[in-house]
C-alpha positions as CSV (number, residue, x, y, z in Angstrom):
1,M,26.5,186.1,256.3
2,I,24.1,184.8,259.0
3,K,21.9,187.8,258.6
4,F,21.7,187.1,254.9
5,L,20.6,183.5,255.6
6,H,18.0,184.7,258.1
7,V,16.6,187.1,255.5
8,I,16.4,184.3,253.0
9,A,14.8,181.9,255.5
10,I,12.2,184.6,256.4
11,G,11.5,185.3,252.7
12,A,11.1,181.6,252.1
13,L,8.8,181.3,255.1
14,V,6.6,184.2,253.9
15,S,6.5,183.0,250.3
16,S,5.5,179.5,251.5
17,A,2.7,181.0,253.7
18,V,1.4,183.0,250.8
19,Y,1.5,179.9,248.6
20,A,-0.4,177.9,251.2
21,Y,-3.0,180.7,251.6
22,T,-3.4,180.8,247.8
23,I,-4.0,177.1,247.6
24,K,-6.5,177.2,250.4
25,Y,-8.3,180.1,248.8
26,E,-8.5,178.3,245.4
27,T,-9.7,175.2,247.1
28,T,-12.4,177.1,248.9
29,L,-13.6,178.7,245.7
30,A,-13.6,175.4,243.9
31,T,-15.6,173.8,246.7
32,E,-18.2,176.7,246.6
33,H,-18.4,176.3,242.8
34,L,-19.0,172.6,243.2
35,Q,-21.7,173.1,245.8
36,K,-23.4,175.6,243.5
37,L,-23.3,173.1,240.6
38,R,-24.7,170.4,242.8
39,S,-27.6,172.6,244.0
40,K,-28.3,173.7,240.4
41,T,-28.3,170.1,239.2
42,Q,-30.7,169.2,242.0
43,R,-33.0,172.0,241.1
44,E,-33.0,170.9,237.4
45,R,-33.8,167.3,238.5
46,D,-36.7,168.6,240.6
47,A,-37.9,170.7,237.7
48,I,-37.8,167.6,235.4
49,Q,-39.7,165.6,237.9
50,V,-42.4,168.3,238.1
51,L,-42.6,168.4,234.3
52,K,-42.9,164.6,234.1
53,A,-45.7,164.7,236.7
54,E,-47.5,167.5,234.8
55,W,-47.1,165.5,231.6
56,Q,-48.6,162.4,233.2
57,F,-51.5,164.5,234.6
58,L,-52.2,165.9,231.2
59,N,-52.1,162.5,229.5
60,R,-54.7,160.8,231.7
61,P,-56.9,158.6,229.5
62,D,-60.2,160.1,230.9
63,R,-59.0,163.7,230.1
64,I,-57.9,162.7,226.6
65,Q,-61.2,161.0,226.0
66,T,-63.1,164.1,227.1
67,L,-61.0,166.3,224.8
68,A,-61.4,163.9,221.9
69,D,-65.2,163.8,222.3
70,R,-65.3,167.6,222.5
71,H,-63.0,168.5,219.6
72,L,-62.6,165.6,217.2
73,D,-66.2,164.5,216.6
74,L,-65.2,160.9,216.2
75,Q,-67.7,158.2,215.4
76,A,-67.8,154.6,216.7
77,F,-65.9,151.9,214.9
78,Q,-68.0,149.7,212.6
79,A,-67.2,146.2,211.4
80,T,-67.9,147.3,207.8
81,Q,-64.8,149.5,207.9
82,V,-62.5,146.5,207.9
83,V,-61.5,145.3,204.5
84,K,-59.4,142.4,203.3
85,P,-55.9,143.1,201.8
86,S,-57.2,141.7,198.5
87,E,-59.8,144.5,198.4
88,I,-57.2,147.2,198.6
89,P,-56.6,148.6,195.1
90,N,-53.1,148.3,193.7
91,R,-51.0,151.4,193.6
92,G,-49.9,152.5,190.1
93,P,-46.3,152.5,189.2
94,K,-44.2,155.4,190.5
95,V,-43.8,158.1,188.0
96,D,-40.7,160.3,187.9
97,A,-41.9,163.5,186.3
98,I,-38.5,165.1,186.3
99,G,-36.9,162.0,184.8
100,R,-39.6,161.8,182.1
101,K,-39.0,165.5,181.2
102,L,-35.2,164.8,181.0
103,E,-35.8,161.8,178.7
104,D,-38.1,163.9,176.5
105,L,-35.3,166.4,176.1
106,G,-32.8,163.7,175.4
107,L,-30.9,164.3,178.6
108,G,-31.8,161.2,180.5
109,L,-29.3,158.9,178.8
110,P,-25.8,158.6,180.3
111,T,-23.1,160.5,178.5
112,E,-19.6,159.5,177.5
113,T,-16.8,161.6,178.8
114,P,-14.3,162.3,176.0
115,R,-10.9,161.0,176.7
116,S,-7.7,162.5,175.4
117,A,-4.7,160.6,174.3
118,R,-2.6,162.6,176.8
119,T,-3.8,163.1,180.4
120,S,-3.5,166.7,181.5
121,A,-1.5,167.8,184.5
122,T,-4.6,169.2,186.2
123,T,-6.2,165.7,186.4
124,P,-6.0,164.4,190.0
125,G,-3.9,161.4,190.3
126,A,-2.4,161.8,186.8
127,M,1.0,160.3,186.4
128,P,3.4,162.0,183.9
């Protein structure tokens, strides 16, 4: 009986050692994974900072002015280009071409849905 208890105790000891090793191994893997994620996050943040710096470099006012002069052929602003709101012509009424065609065909008017004296069983919410 004592030998049997010794075997059970040794088995319990070995199984607890294997369990502890498994937990340690999983913890080590999780820690390595966390470190990889942190370093990847830092690399992405650095890349974002580089892109922001490049964007600011490309959006310098002197550079944009040079590109505008070279490619847009803009002219200087003149005071005669300013008009009063009263000088702006009124916009005509909005025209709905599809609606006009439907009215010409006689389809633009709302239609009446025929009602039967008895509601059918297929009507949703119908009460018998």
